C-alpha positions in Angstrom: 46.0 95.4 179.0 43.1 97.3 178.4 44.6 100.7 178.2 47.1 99.2 175.5 44.0 98.1 173.6 42.6 101.5 173.9 45.8 103.2 172.7 46.1 100.9 169.7 42.6 101.2 168.6 42.7 105.1 168.9 45.9 104.8 166.8 43.9 102.9 164.3 41.3 105.2 164.2 43.7 108.0 163.5 45.5 106.2 160.6 42.4 105.3 158.7 41.2 108.9 159.1 44.6 110.4 157.7 44.6 107.6 154.9 41.0 108.6 154.1 42.0 112.1 153.7 44.9 111.8 151.7 42.5 109.4 149.2 40.4 112.4 149.3 43.0 114.7 148.2 44.1 112.6 145.5 40.8 112.1 144.1 40.7 115.9 144.0 43.8 116.5 142.2 43.3 117.3 138.7 44.3 115.2 136.0 47.5 116.6 133.8 46.1 116.0 130.3 49.0 114.0 128.2 50.1 115.6 124.7 49.7 113.6 121.7 52.6 115.1 119.6 52.4 114.0 115.8 55.6 114.9 114.2 55.9 113.9 110.2 56.9 114.9 106.9 54.0 116.2 104.8 53.1 117.1 100.7 51.7 120.0 99.6 51.7 121.9 96.2 52.9 124.9 94.8 53.8 125.8 90.9 55.4 122.6 89.6 57.4 121.6 92.4 56.9 118.7 94.9 57.0 120.4 98.4 57.6 118.2 101.4 57.6 120.2 104.7 57.4 118.8 108.3 54.6 119.6 110.6 54.3 118.9 114.3 51.3 119.6 116.7 49.7 118.3 119.8 46.5 116.1 118.1 44.6 116.0 121.3 44.5 119.8 121.4 41.5 121.8 120.2 42.8 125.1 118.6 46.5 125.7 118.2 48.3 128.6 116.9 49.9 128.2 113.6 53.5 128.9 113.3 55.7 128.7 109.9 59.6 128.1 110.2 61.6 128.7 107.2 65.2 127.1 107.3 68.7 128.2 106.7 70.3 128.1 103.2 71.2 124.7 103.8 67.8 123.6 103.3 64.9 121.9 105.5 67.1 119.7 107.7 67.3 117.9 111.0 67.9 121.3 112.8 64.9 123.0 111.4 62.9 119.9 112.2 63.8 119.8 115.7 62.9 123.5 116.1 59.3 122.5 114.8 59.0 119.5 117.3 60.2 122.2 120.3 57.3 124.4 119.2 54.7 121.8 118.9 55.9 121.2 122.7 55.0 124.6 123.4 51.6 124.5 122.3 51.9 125.4 118.3 51.1 123.9 115.1 54.3 124.4 113.3 55.1 123.6 110.0 58.4 123.8 108.3 58.2 125.3 104.9 60.2 123.6 101.9 61.3 126.7 100.1 63.6 124.6 97.8 61.3 121.9 96.9 62.0 118.4 96.0 63.9 117.7 99.0 66.9 119.8 98.0 69.6 120.4 100.5 72.8 122.6 100.0 75.8 120.3 100.8 78.4 123.3 100.8 78.2 127.2 100.3 78.4 127.1 96.7 75.0 124.9 96.4 73.3 126.8 99.3 73.8 130.1 97.6 72.8 128.8 94.3 69.5 127.4 96.0 68.7 130.6 98.0 69.5 133.1 95.7 66.1 133.1 93.6 64.4 133.9 96.6 66.4 136.7 97.5 66.0 138.2 93.9 62.6 137.3 93.4 60.3 137.9 96.6 57.5 137.1 95.2 58.5 134.0 94.4 59.2 133.3 97.8 56.0 134.5 98.9 54.3 131.5 96.6 56.2 128.9 98.5 55.3 130.7 101.7 51.5 130.8 100.8 51.4 127.0 99.8 52.8 126.0 103.4 50.4 128.2 105.1 47.2 127.1 102.8 48.6 123.5 104.1 48.7 124.4 107.9 45.3 125.9 107.5 43.9 122.2 106.7 44.5 120.9 110.0 41.5 120.7 112.2 43.7 121.9 115.4 44.9 125.4 113.4 43.7 128.5 114.9 43.9 130.3 111.4 43.6 133.5 113.4 46.7 133.4 115.3 49.4 133.0 112.6 53.2 133.7 113.4 56.4 132.7 111.5 60.1 132.1 112.5 63.2 132.0 110.2 66.9 131.5 110.8 69.7 133.1 108.6 68.3 133.0 105.4 64.8 132.0 106.7 65.1 135.2 108.8 65.2 137.3 106.0 62.2 135.3 104.2 60.0 135.5 107.2 61.0 139.3 107.6 60.0 140.0 103.7 56.9 138.1 104.0 56.0 140.4 106.8 56.9 143.5 104.6 54.7 142.3 101.8 51.8 142.1 103.9 51.0 138.3 104.7 48.4 137.7 107.3 50.9 137.4 110.2 50.6 138.3 113.8 54.1 137.9 114.9 57.5 137.5 113.2 60.9 136.4 114.6 64.2 136.5 112.6 66.9 134.6 114.0 70.4 136.0 112.7 68.5 136.7 109.7 69.2 139.4 107.0 67.7 142.6 107.6 67.7 144.2 103.8 65.0 143.2 101.5 61.4 144.4 100.5 60.9 148.1 101.5 58.6 148.6 104.6 55.3 149.6 103.9 52.9 150.7 106.6 50.0 150.0 104.5 51.2 146.4 104.4 53.0 145.4 107.4 50.6 143.7 109.9 52.9 141.8 112.0 55.0 142.8 115.5 58.4 141.7 114.9 61.2 140.7 116.9 64.7 140.3 115.6 67.3 138.2 117.5 70.7 139.3 115.9 74.5 138.4 116.9 76.6 141.4 117.8 79.6 139.9 115.9 77.5 138.6 112.8 79.9 139.4 109.9 77.3 139.0 107.4 75.1 141.7 108.8 77.0 144.8 108.8 76.4 147.6 111.3 75.0 149.8 108.3 72.1 147.0 107.4 71.1 147.2 110.9 71.2 151.0 111.1 69.0 151.1 108.0 66.3 148.4 109.3 65.9 150.4 112.2 65.4 153.5 110.5 62.8 152.1 108.0 60.7 150.2 110.5 60.8 153.6 112.6 59.6 155.7 109.4 56.5 153.5 109.3 56.0 153.3 112.9 56.4 149.6 113.1 56.4 147.9 116.3 59.4 145.7 116.5 62.1 144.6 119.2 65.8 144.4 118.3 67.6 142.1 120.3 71.6 141.7 120.0 73.4 139.3 121.5 77.1 140.0 122.6 80.0 137.8 121.2 77.4 135.8 118.8 78.1 135.5 115.3 75.9 134.5 112.3 74.1 131.3 112.7 74.4 131.3 116.7 71.4 129.0 117.3 72.4 126.3 115.1 74.8 123.4 117.3 76.5 122.2 113.8 77.3 126.1 112.9 80.7 125.6 114.7 81.8 122.7 112.7 80.5 124.3 109.4 82.5 127.3 110.3 85.8 125.5 110.5 84.8 123.0 107.4 84.2 125.7 104.9 86.3 128.6 106.4 83.1 130.6 107.2 82.8 133.2 110.3 80.1 131.2 111.8 79.6 129.6 115.1 77.1 128.2 117.7 76.6 130.2 121.0 74.8 128.4 123.4 73.9 131.7 125.7 72.5 133.5 122.8 70.8 130.5 121.6 68.9 130.0 124.9 68.1 133.8 125.6 66.9 134.3 121.8 64.5 131.2 122.0 63.1 132.6 125.3 62.7 136.0 124.0 60.6 134.0 121.0 58.7 132.6 123.8 57.8 135.6 125.9 57.1 137.2 122.2 54.8 134.8 121.4 53.3 134.4 124.8 52.4 138.2 124.7 51.0 138.4 120.9 49.5 135.1 120.5 48.0 134.9 124.0 49.8 131.6 124.7 51.8 131.3 128.4 54.8 129.3 127.8 
């Protein structure tokens, strides 16, 4: 009986010791900081238009790189807002630029074209809208104004490339299936490193336009990366593209593989150029 009690006692001592060690280990584990993501519409000013962007960021963070997001020619819709929230989750202060103003949305290709054309033909006008959004982003206490990037989709891709070529204070720029023609590149103005994510089957951006873009970038010694995705058409990142293509008889479609690959390329690109690992 005494021998049995001795064994039980030893077991209790060992169990207590194990539990004590576990408790210590639990106490020593670092606590993971909870994100406090804010995502909301935001008003800001430019000329006579009422501009309503969409911002998302971790309000508990100290300083966050700024990423401005420029929408497709359809306007600032839920697709763009979701991208802004994804960027916030990655650790950026992201703000969707309201290029058209007054909440305007193109409900069909004719309306979208009418809204977009003034910005293609007048880059200075586009710059004024971009600058207004950037000024708003800089007002947030979380904004790291020394690290500013921009991304754009289709129409937005063209716009952010133009902003870089116009000399905006951008560290990095990413175009997703954007047009490549625009403002001539000037080595005295271009500051940003550039990533172009392009669909190999994009019928809106001809091979001649691709070749001209590369030649121009090379001629001024620009730092750029050109990624091409086999089987991807125009608008390949937008899940609504396939339905819109069928509805309006347009050669656009969503491509999940290209969408995933290009987003990863962007994350890696920003990780290197904005000193943030995602």
